[in-house]
C-alpha positions as CSV (number, residue, x, y, z in Angstrom):
1,X,175.7,59.2,87.2
2,X,176.6,57.0,90.1
3,X,178.0,53.6,89.4
4,X,175.8,51.6,91.9
5,X,177.6,48.3,91.4
6,X,181.0,49.8,92.3
7,X,179.5,51.8,95.2
8,X,177.9,48.7,96.6
9,X,181.1,46.8,96.3
10,X,183.1,49.6,98.0
11,X,180.5,49.8,100.8
12,X,180.5,46.1,101.4
13,X,184.4,46.1,101.5
14,X,184.4,48.9,104.0
15,X,181.9,47.2,106.2
16,X,183.7,43.9,106.1
17,X,186.8,45.7,107.4
18,X,184.8,46.9,110.5
19,X,185.2,43.9,112.7
20,X,188.9,43.5,112.0
21,X,189.6,47.3,112.6
22,X,187.5,47.3,115.7
23,X,189.2,44.2,117.2
24,X,192.7,45.7,116.4
25,X,191.8,49.0,117.9
26,X,190.3,47.5,121.1
27,X,193.3,45.3,121.6
28,X,195.9,47.9,121.0
29,X,194.3,51.1,122.4
30,X,196.9,52.9,124.4
31,X,196.6,53.2,128.1
32,X,197.2,56.3,130.2
33,X,200.2,54.8,131.8
34,X,202.3,55.2,128.6
35,X,203.0,58.9,129.3
36,X,204.8,58.0,132.5
37,X,206.9,55.4,130.7
38,X,207.8,57.9,127.9
39,X,209.9,60.0,130.3
40,X,212.3,57.1,130.6
41,X,212.6,56.4,126.9
42,X,215.2,57.5,124.4
43,X,214.3,59.9,121.6
44,X,214.1,57.0,119.0
45,X,211.9,54.9,121.3
46,X,209.5,57.9,121.8
47,X,209.3,58.5,118.1
48,X,208.4,54.8,117.5
49,X,205.8,54.8,120.3
50,X,204.3,58.0,119.0
51,X,204.0,56.6,115.5
52,X,202.4,53.5,116.9
53,X,199.9,55.5,118.9
54,X,199.1,57.6,115.8
55,X,198.3,54.4,113.8
56,X,196.2,53.1,116.7
57,X,194.3,56.4,116.9
58,X,193.7,56.3,113.1
59,X,192.2,52.8,113.5
60,X,189.9,54.2,116.3
61,X,188.9,57.1,114.0
62,X,188.1,54.7,111.2
63,X,186.0,52.5,113.5
64,X,184.1,55.7,114.7
65,X,183.5,56.9,111.2
66,X,181.9,53.5,110.2
67,X,179.8,53.5,113.3
68,X,178.8,57.1,112.7
69,X,177.8,56.4,109.1
70,X,175.6,53.5,110.3
71,X,173.9,55.7,112.9
72,X,173.4,58.5,110.3
73,X,171.5,56.0,108.1
74,X,168.5,56.3,110.5
75,X,167.8,59.8,109.2
76,X,167.0,58.5,105.7
77,X,163.7,57.1,104.5
78,X,163.6,53.5,105.6
79,X,167.0,54.2,107.3
80,X,166.2,52.3,110.5
81,X,165.5,49.1,108.5
82,X,168.7,49.7,106.4
83,X,170.7,50.4,109.5
84,X,169.4,47.2,111.2
85,X,170.2,45.1,108.2
86,X,173.8,46.5,108.0
87,X,174.3,46.2,111.8
88,X,173.2,42.6,111.9
89,X,175.1,41.5,108.9
90,X,178.4,43.4,109.2
91,X,178.7,44.5,112.9
92,X,176.9,41.9,115.0
93,X,177.7,38.7,113.0
94,X,180.7,40.0,111.0
95,X,179.3,38.6,107.8
96,X,180.2,35.1,108.9
97,X,177.1,33.3,107.8
98,X,175.9,32.4,104.4
99,X,173.5,34.7,102.6
100,X,170.6,32.3,103.1
101,X,170.9,32.8,106.9
102,X,170.5,36.6,106.5
103,X,167.6,36.2,104.2
104,X,165.9,33.8,106.6
105,X,166.5,36.1,109.6
106,X,165.1,39.1,107.7
107,X,161.9,37.4,106.8
108,X,162.0,38.6,103.3
109,X,162.2,36.6,100.1
110,X,165.6,36.5,98.3
111,X,164.8,39.1,95.7
112,X,163.4,41.5,98.3
113,X,166.3,41.0,100.6
114,X,168.8,41.6,97.8
115,X,167.0,44.8,96.9
116,X,166.9,46.0,100.5
117,X,170.6,45.2,101.2
118,X,171.6,47.0,98.0
119,X,169.7,50.1,99.1
120,X,171.2,49.8,102.6
121,X,174.7,49.6,101.2
122,X,174.1,52.6,98.9
123,X,172.7,54.5,101.9
124,X,175.8,53.6,103.9
125,X,178.0,54.8,101.1
126,X,176.2,58.2,101.2
127,X,176.6,58.6,104.9
128,X,180.2,57.4,105.2
129,X,182.5,60.4,105.4
130,X,180.1,62.6,103.5
131,X,179.7,60.2,100.5
132,X,183.4,59.3,100.2
133,X,182.4,55.9,98.8
134,X,180.2,57.3,96.0
135,X,181.8,56.4,92.6
136,X,180.7,58.2,89.4
137,X,180.5,56.5,86.1
138,X,183.4,57.3,83.8
């Protein structure tokens, strides 16, 4: 049996990381000019640069996985609604407003919004890296 509370918490945590990961990746993404500069570097400098590039690429891969999971949500029943709720709250506005703002913008009452966002987070957890965020009860 799936532990929905833990899954929702894990999905929320992953989505809250999105804006920070995306900003870091976009500010540090390597340019093509680096390969020309590498020829002039010592072995140690090249190793450090390659490790940095590897970490930056990992950030980019994580950002892409989150975006891919959000897009995959559209294939599920009510997925477009769920995807839009997730995008607005965690991607577009970076979860910077109070919950009442999101409830008001959605046009739903509080209990209905809570139900929808919970289902949206569960759907995200299913689509993210093939269900990597799904946590079973012990």
